[in-house]
DSSP file (Angstrom, degrees, kcal/mol; ACC not computed):
  #  RESIDUE AA STRUCTURE BP1 BP2  ACC     N-H-->O    O-->H-N    N-H-->O    O-->H-N    TCO  KAPPA ALPHA  PHI   PSI    X-CA   Y-CA   Z-CA
    1    1 A X              0   0    0      0, 0.0     2,-0.3     0, 0.0    52,-0.2   0.000 360.0 360.0 360.0 131.6    0.0    0.0    0.0
    2    2 A X  E     -a   53   0A   0     50,-1.6    52,-2.6     1,-0.1     2,-0.5  -0.522 360.0-138.7 -75.4 129.0    1.4    3.3   -1.0
    3    3 A X  E     -a   54   0A   0     -2,-0.3     2,-0.3    50,-0.2    52,-0.2  -0.766  25.1-173.3 -83.9 124.1    2.2    5.8    1.8
    4    4 A X  E     -a   55   0A   0     50,-2.8    52,-0.6    -2,-0.5     2,-0.2  -0.827   5.4-174.4-114.8 160.1    1.2    9.3    0.9
    5    5 A X     >  -     0   0    0     -2,-0.3     4,-2.2    50,-0.1     3,-0.4  -0.732  50.0 -75.5-136.7-172.2    1.8   12.6    2.7
    6    6 A X  T  4 S+     0   0    0     53,-0.3     4,-0.4     1,-0.2    54,-0.1   0.770 130.0  50.4 -63.5 -22.6    0.8   16.2    2.4
    7    7 A X  T  4 S+     0   0    0      1,-0.1     4,-0.3     2,-0.1    -1,-0.2   0.833 120.1  32.1 -81.5 -33.2    3.3   16.6   -0.5
    8    8 A X  T  > S+     0   0    0     -3,-0.4     4,-2.9     1,-0.1     5,-0.3   0.558  94.3  88.2-102.9  -8.9    2.2   13.6   -2.6
    9    9 A X  H  X>S+     0   0    0     -4,-2.2     4,-2.6     1,-0.2     5,-1.3   0.922  87.9  51.2 -56.6 -48.7   -1.6   13.4   -1.7
   10   10 A X  I  4>S+     0   0    0     -4,-0.4     5,-2.0     3,-0.2     6,-0.2   0.938 117.7  37.5 -55.3 -51.3   -2.6   15.8   -4.6
   11   11 A X  I  45S+     0   0    0     -4,-0.3    -2,-0.2     3,-0.2    -1,-0.2   0.933 122.7  40.7 -69.2 -46.4   -0.7   13.8   -7.2
   12   12 A X  I  <5S+     0   0    0     -4,-2.9    -2,-0.2     3,-0.1    -1,-0.2   0.755 133.5  15.0 -78.2 -25.0   -1.4   10.3   -6.0
   13   13 A X  I ><5S+     0   0    0     -4,-2.6     3,-0.7    -5,-0.3    68,-0.5   0.791 128.2  39.2-113.9 -59.8   -5.0   10.7   -5.0
   14   14 A X  I 3 <S+     0   0    0     -5,-1.3    -3,-0.2     1,-0.2    -4,-0.1   0.801 125.5  36.4 -71.9 -28.8   -6.7   13.8   -6.4
   15   15 A X  T 3 <S+     0   0    0     -5,-2.0    -1,-0.2    -6,-0.3    -4,-0.1   0.364  92.8 117.7-102.5   5.5   -5.0   13.6   -9.8
   16   16 A X    <   -     0   0    0     -3,-0.7    64,-0.5    -6,-0.2     2,-0.3  -0.340  66.8-116.9 -73.4 152.5   -5.0    9.8  -10.1
   17   17 A X  S    S-     0   0    0     62,-0.1    -1,-0.1     2,-0.1    -2,-0.1  -0.655  77.0  -3.7 -82.6 144.3   -6.9    8.0  -12.9
   18   18 A X  S    S-     0   0    0     -2,-0.3    62,-0.6    32,-0.1     2,-0.3  -0.214 111.4 -18.6  74.5-163.0   -9.8    5.8  -11.7
   19   19 A X  E     -bC  50  79A   0     30,-0.5    32,-2.5    60,-0.1     2,-0.4  -0.584  54.3-167.4 -86.8 141.9  -10.7    5.0   -8.1
   20   20 A X  E     -bC  51  78A   0     58,-2.3    58,-2.9    -2,-0.3     2,-0.5  -0.993   8.3-153.9-129.6 124.8   -8.4    5.6   -5.2
   21   21 A X  E     -bC  52  77A   0     30,-3.4    32,-2.7    -2,-0.4     2,-0.5  -0.868  13.2-162.2 -96.1 127.1   -9.1    4.2   -1.7
   22   22 A X  E     -bC  53  76A   0     54,-3.3    54,-2.5    -2,-0.5     2,-0.9  -0.949   9.2-156.4-114.1 124.1   -7.4    6.2    1.0
   23   23 A X  E     -bC  54  75A   0     30,-2.6    32,-2.5    -2,-0.5     2,-0.6  -0.863  11.7-161.0 -95.9 103.3   -6.9    4.8    4.5
   24   24 A X  E     +bC  55  74A   0     50,-3.0    50,-1.7    -2,-0.9    49,-0.5  -0.777  28.2 154.4 -84.6 121.2   -6.7    7.8    6.8
   25   25 A X  E     -b   56   0A   0     30,-2.5    32,-3.5    -2,-0.6    33,-0.4  -0.856  31.7-141.7-141.1 172.4   -5.0    6.5   10.0
   26   26 A X    >   -     0   0    0     -2,-0.3     3,-1.8     3,-0.2     7,-0.2  -0.993  24.4-122.1-142.1 149.6   -2.9    7.8   12.9
   27   27 A X  T 3  S+     0   0    0     -2,-0.3    -1,-0.1     1,-0.3     6,-0.1   0.808 115.1  45.4 -59.8 -30.9    0.0    6.4   14.9
   28   28 A X  T 3  S+     0   0    0      1,-0.1     2,-0.9    -3,-0.0    -1,-0.3   0.342  88.8 101.3 -96.0   8.2   -2.0    6.7   18.2
   29   29 A X    <>  -     0   0    0     -3,-1.8     4,-1.9     1,-0.2    -3,-0.2  -0.793  48.5-174.9 -97.1 100.8   -5.2    5.1   16.7
   30   30 A X  H  > S+     0   0    0     -2,-0.9     4,-2.3     1,-0.2     5,-0.2   0.909  84.5  53.5 -63.5 -43.4   -5.3    1.5   17.8
   31   31 A X  H  > S+     0   0    0      1,-0.2     4,-1.8     2,-0.2    -1,-0.2   0.877 107.7  53.6 -58.8 -34.1   -8.5    0.7   15.7
   32   32 A X  H  > S+     0   0    0      2,-0.2     4,-1.8     1,-0.2    -1,-0.2   0.936 109.5  46.4 -62.9 -46.0   -6.6    2.1   12.7
   33   33 A X  H  X S+     0   0    0     -4,-1.9     4,-0.6     1,-0.2    -1,-0.2   0.856 112.2  50.9 -67.1 -34.0   -3.6   -0.2   13.3
   34   34 A X  H  < S+     0   0    0     -4,-2.3     4,-0.4     1,-0.2    -1,-0.2   0.839 112.5  47.4 -69.6 -32.4   -6.0   -3.2   13.8
   35   35 A X  H >X S+     0   0    0     -4,-1.8     4,-1.8    -5,-0.2     3,-0.9   0.792  92.2  80.1 -78.8 -29.1   -7.8   -2.4   10.6
   36   36 A X  H 3X S+     0   0    0     -4,-1.8     4,-2.6     1,-0.3     5,-0.2   0.850  87.4  53.3 -54.5 -45.1   -4.7   -2.0    8.4
   37   37 A X  H 3X S+     0   0    0     -4,-0.6     4,-1.9     1,-0.2    -1,-0.3   0.879 109.9  50.9 -59.2 -33.9   -3.9   -5.7    7.7
   38   38 A X  H <> S+     0   0    0     -3,-0.9     4,-2.1    -4,-0.4    -1,-0.2   0.895 109.6  49.1 -68.2 -39.9   -7.5   -6.1    6.5
   39   39 A X  H  X S+     0   0    0     -4,-1.8     4,-2.0     1,-0.2    -2,-0.2   0.897 109.7  52.4 -65.7 -39.1   -7.2   -3.2    4.2
   40   40 A X  H  X S+     0   0    0     -4,-2.6     4,-1.8     2,-0.2    -1,-0.2   0.874 107.5  52.1 -64.7 -36.0   -3.9   -4.6    2.8
   41   41 A X  H  X S+     0   0    0     -4,-1.9     4,-1.6     2,-0.2    -1,-0.2   0.913 108.3  51.0 -63.0 -42.1   -5.7   -7.9    2.2
   42   42 A X  H  X S+     0   0    0     -4,-2.1     4,-3.2     1,-0.2     5,-0.2   0.862 106.1  55.6 -63.7 -34.4   -8.4   -6.0    0.3
   43   43 A X  H  X S+     0   0    0     -4,-2.0     4,-2.3     1,-0.2    -1,-0.2   0.913 105.3  51.7 -63.0 -41.3   -5.6   -4.4   -1.8
   44   44 A X  H  < S+     0   0    0     -4,-1.8    -1,-0.2     1,-0.2    -2,-0.2   0.866 117.2  40.4 -60.8 -34.8   -4.3   -7.9   -2.7
   45   45 A X  H  < S+     0   0    0     -4,-1.6    -2,-0.2     1,-0.1    -1,-0.2   0.876 133.5  18.2 -81.5 -40.5   -7.8   -8.8   -3.8
   46   46 A X  H >X S+     0   0    0     -4,-3.2     4,-2.1    -5,-0.1     3,-1.8   0.303  85.7 112.4-118.4   7.5   -8.9   -5.5   -5.6
   47   47 A X  T 3< S+     0   0    0     -4,-2.3    -1,-0.1     1,-0.3     5,-0.1   0.683  74.4  59.9 -60.8 -19.7   -5.6   -3.7   -6.2
   48   48 A X  T 34 S+     0   0    0     -3,-0.2    -1,-0.3     1,-0.1     3,-0.1   0.769 115.8  33.5 -77.2 -24.1   -5.9   -4.1  -10.0
   49   49 A X  T <4 S+     0   0    0     -3,-1.8   -30,-0.5     1,-0.2     2,-0.4   0.720 124.7  36.0-101.2 -26.9   -9.2   -2.2  -10.0
   50   50 A X  E  < S- b   0  19A   0     -4,-2.1     2,-0.4    -7,-0.1    -1,-0.2  -0.988  75.1-129.1-132.5 136.1   -8.6    0.3   -7.2
   51   51 A X  E     - b   0  20A   0    -32,-2.5   -30,-3.4    -2,-0.4     2,-0.5  -0.726  25.9-151.0 -83.3 131.8   -5.5    2.2   -6.2
   52   52 A X  E     + b   0  21A   0     -2,-0.4   -50,-1.6   -32,-0.2     2,-0.3  -0.906  23.4 161.9-109.2 127.7   -4.8    1.8   -2.4
   53   53 A X  E     -ab   2  22A   0    -32,-2.7   -30,-2.6    -2,-0.5     2,-0.4  -0.948  22.0-148.6-136.5 160.2   -3.0    4.5   -0.4
   54   54 A X  E     -ab   3  23A   0    -52,-2.6   -50,-2.8    -2,-0.3     2,-0.5  -0.985   4.3-161.1-131.4 145.7   -2.7    5.3    3.3
   55   55 A X  E     -ab   4  24A   0    -32,-2.5   -30,-2.5    -2,-0.4     2,-0.9  -0.982  14.7-142.7-128.6 120.3   -2.2    8.7    4.9
   56   56 A X  E >   - b   0  25A   0    -52,-0.6     3,-1.2    -2,-0.5   -30,-0.2  -0.726  13.5-163.3 -79.9 108.5   -0.9    9.1    8.5
   57   57 A X  G >  S+     0   0    0    -32,-3.5     3,-1.0    -2,-0.9   -31,-0.2   0.656  77.5  78.6 -73.0 -14.3   -2.9   12.0    9.7
   58   58 A X  G 3  S+     0   0    0    -33,-0.4     3,-0.3     1,-0.3    -1,-0.3   0.824 106.2  33.2 -63.2 -27.4   -0.6   12.7   12.6
   59   59 A X  G <  S+     0   0    0     -3,-1.2    -1,-0.3     1,-0.2   -53,-0.3   0.281 126.0  43.0-108.9  10.9    1.8   14.4   10.2
   60   60 A X    <>  +     0   0    0     -3,-1.0     4,-2.4    -4,-0.1     5,-0.2  -0.208  63.6 143.3-146.7  48.4   -0.9   15.8    7.9
   61   61 A X  H  > S+     0   0    0     -3,-0.3     4,-2.7     1,-0.2     5,-0.2   0.913  74.6  50.4 -59.7 -45.9   -3.6   17.2   10.2
   62   62 A X  H  > S+     0   0    0      1,-0.2     4,-2.7     2,-0.2    -1,-0.2   0.909 110.9  49.6 -60.9 -41.3   -4.5   20.2    8.0
   63   63 A X  H  > S+     0   0    0      2,-0.2     4,-2.0     1,-0.2    -1,-0.2   0.926 110.7  50.1 -62.4 -44.6   -4.8   18.0    4.9
   64   64 A X  H  <>S+     0   0    0     -4,-2.4     5,-3.0     1,-0.2    -2,-0.2   0.919 112.4  47.0 -60.5 -43.9   -7.1   15.6    6.9
   65   65 A X  H ><5S+     0   0    0     -4,-2.7     3,-1.9     1,-0.2    -1,-0.2   0.913 109.8  53.3 -64.5 -42.1   -9.3   18.5    8.0
   66   66 A X  H 3<5S+     0   0    0     -4,-2.7    -1,-0.2     1,-0.3    -2,-0.2   0.851 108.8  49.8 -59.9 -34.3   -9.4   19.9    4.5
   67   67 A X  T 3<5S-     0   0    0     -4,-2.0    -1,-0.3    -5,-0.2    -2,-0.2   0.327 119.7-115.4 -86.3   8.2  -10.6   16.5    3.3
   68   68 A X  T < 5 +     0   0    0     -3,-1.9     2,-0.9     1,-0.2    -3,-0.2   0.828  61.6 154.1  60.8  35.7  -13.2   16.6    6.1
   69   69 A X      < +     0   0    0     -5,-3.0    -1,-0.2     1,-0.2    -2,-0.1  -0.848   5.3 160.4 -93.3 106.3  -11.7   13.6    7.9
   70   70 A X        +     0   0    0     -2,-0.9     2,-0.3    -3,-0.1    -1,-0.2   0.505  57.3  32.0-109.8  -7.4  -12.9   14.3   11.4
   71   71 A X  S    S-     0   0    0     18,-0.0     2,-0.3     2,-0.0    -1,-0.1  -0.977  83.8 -89.1-146.1 159.2  -12.5   10.8   13.0
   72   72 A X  S    S+     0   0    0     -2,-0.3     2,-0.1     1,-0.1   -47,-0.1  -0.926  93.8  35.1-125.6 151.3  -10.3    7.8   12.7
   73   73 A X  S    S+     0   0    0    -49,-0.5    16,-2.4    -2,-0.3     2,-0.4   0.614  74.3 169.9 -72.1 152.0  -10.2    5.3   11.1
   74   74 A X  E     -CD  24  88A   0    -50,-1.7   -50,-3.0    14,-0.2     2,-0.5  -0.996  16.3-167.1-129.9 127.2  -11.6    6.8    7.9
   75   75 A X  E     -CD  23  87A   0     12,-2.9    12,-2.7    -2,-0.4     2,-0.4  -0.968  17.0-178.9-113.7 122.2  -11.6    4.9    4.6
   76   76 A X  E     -CD  22  86A   0    -54,-2.5   -54,-3.3    -2,-0.5     2,-0.5  -0.923  21.1-147.7-126.3 145.2  -12.5    7.0    1.7
   77   77 A X  E     -CD  21  85A   0      8,-2.6     7,-3.3    -2,-0.4     8,-1.4  -0.959  18.7-169.6-112.4 130.4  -12.9    6.4   -2.1
   78   78 A X  E     +CD  20  83A   0    -58,-2.9   -58,-2.3    -2,-0.5     2,-0.3  -0.856   9.3 179.9-114.5 150.0  -11.9    9.2   -4.5
   79   79 A X  E >  S-CD  19  82A   0      3,-2.6     3,-1.7    -2,-0.3   -60,-0.1  -0.937  73.9  -4.8-147.9 129.0  -12.6    9.5   -8.2
   80   80 A X  T 3  S-     0   0    0    -62,-0.6   -66,-0.1   -64,-0.5     3,-0.1   0.833 130.0 -55.4  60.3  33.4  -11.5   12.4  -10.4
   81   81 A X  T 3  S+     0   0    0    -68,-0.5     2,-0.4     1,-0.2    -1,-0.3   0.455 117.1 107.8  82.1  -0.3  -10.3   14.3   -7.3
   82   82 A X  E <  S-D   79   0A   0     -3,-1.7    -3,-2.6   -68,-0.1     2,-0.5  -0.873  74.0-117.3-114.6 144.7  -13.6   14.1   -5.5
   83   83 A X  E     +D   78   0A   0     -2,-0.4    -5,-0.3    -5,-0.2     3,-0.1  -0.664  34.1 172.8 -74.6 125.1  -14.6   12.0   -2.5
   84   84 A X  E     +     0   0A   0     -7,-3.3     2,-0.3    -2,-0.5    -6,-0.2   0.630  61.8   4.6-109.7 -18.7  -17.3    9.6   -3.7
   85   85 A X  E     -D   77   0A   0     -8,-1.4    -8,-2.6     2,-0.0    -1,-0.3  -0.987  60.3-174.3-162.0 158.3  -17.7    7.4   -0.6
   86   86 A X  E     -D   76   0A   0     -2,-0.3     2,-0.4   -10,-0.2   -10,-0.2  -0.983  13.5-163.2-160.4 143.4  -16.5    7.1    3.0
   87   87 A X  E     -D   75   0A   0    -12,-2.7   -12,-2.9    -2,-0.3     2,-0.3  -0.998  21.6-171.0-126.0 134.5  -16.6    4.9    6.1
   88   88 A X  E >   -D   74   0A   0     -2,-0.4     3,-2.3   -14,-0.2     4,-0.2  -0.941  43.5 -35.4-130.7 149.7  -15.6    6.3    9.4
   89   89 A X  G >  S+     0   0    0    -16,-2.4     3,-1.5    -2,-0.3   -16,-0.1  -0.151 130.1  12.2  49.0-117.9  -15.0    5.0   13.0
   90   90 A X  G 3  S+     0   0    0      1,-0.3    -1,-0.3     3,-0.0   -17,-0.0   0.727 127.9  57.9 -65.4 -22.4  -17.4    2.2   13.8
   91   91 A X  G <  S+     0   0    0     -3,-2.3     2,-2.3     1,-0.2    -1,-0.3   0.677  80.9  92.7 -79.2 -16.3  -18.5    1.8   10.2
   92   92 A X    <   +     0   0    0     -3,-1.5     2,-0.3    -4,-0.2    -1,-0.2  -0.471  56.4 141.6 -81.1  74.0  -14.9    1.2    9.0
   93   93 A X     >  -     0   0    0     -2,-2.3     4,-2.7     1,-0.1     5,-0.3  -0.854  63.9-113.0-113.3 149.8  -15.1   -2.6    9.3
   94   94 A X  H  > S+     0   0    0     -2,-0.3     4,-2.3     1,-0.2     5,-0.2   0.875 116.1  49.2 -50.1 -43.8  -13.4   -5.0    6.7
   95   95 A X  H  > S+     0   0    0      1,-0.2     4,-2.3     2,-0.2    -1,-0.2   0.924 113.1  46.2 -64.6 -43.3  -16.8   -6.3    5.4
   96   96 A X  H  > S+     0   0    0      2,-0.2     4,-2.3     1,-0.2    -1,-0.2   0.868 111.0  52.7 -68.6 -35.3  -18.2   -2.8    4.9
   97   97 A X  H  X S+     0   0    0     -4,-2.7     4,-2.5     2,-0.2    -1,-0.2   0.923 109.9  48.8 -64.3 -43.0  -15.0   -1.6    3.2
   98   98 A X  H  X S+     0   0    0     -4,-2.3     4,-2.4    -5,-0.3    -2,-0.2   0.913 110.4  50.8 -63.8 -42.0  -15.2   -4.6    0.8
   99   99 A X  H  X S+     0   0    0     -4,-2.3     4,-1.1     1,-0.2    -1,-0.2   0.916 110.3  50.5 -59.1 -42.7  -18.9   -3.8    0.1
  100  100 A X  H >X S+     0   0    0     -4,-2.3     3,-0.5     1,-0.2     4,-0.5   0.918 110.3  49.0 -62.6 -44.2  -18.0   -0.1   -0.6
  101  101 A X  H >X S+     0   0    0     -4,-2.5     3,-1.8     1,-0.2     4,-0.6   0.921 106.3  57.0 -60.5 -44.2  -15.2   -1.2   -3.0
  102  102 A X  H >< S+     0   0    0     -4,-2.4     3,-0.5     1,-0.3    -1,-0.2   0.763  95.7  65.0 -62.5 -25.4  -17.5   -3.6   -4.8
  103  103 A X  H << S+     0   0    0     -4,-1.1    -1,-0.3    -3,-0.5    -2,-0.2   0.777 109.0  39.6 -65.3 -23.7  -19.9   -0.7   -5.6
  104  104 A X  H <<        0   0    0     -3,-1.8    -1,-0.2    -4,-0.5    -2,-0.2   0.421 360.0 360.0-111.6   0.6  -17.2    1.0   -7.7
  105  105 A X    <<        0   0    0     -4,-0.6    -2,-0.1    -3,-0.5    -1,-0.1   0.446 360.0 360.0-111.5 360.0  -15.6   -1.9   -9.6
């Protein structure tokens, strides 16, 4: 899974072709760390159809706020520079993330 930061987010997510799944996480967010292996499994399954990236919000707070990410974990799907879907906090479960991905492939 590609690590993006405030310098690469625009190019890797907002200017990317096709769908991009962004895992917004934080170093002090235990649910985020528990979820990450599941997101990586989904990347193995759907990585040909959807680009998977992760953003550590601890070093990109302003960017996260600008993207209206107000809680963690947040899994978002972008297309054409726009957010098209999102799961946050208790909704960010592996099954729900997979359902969300399937809507767009």
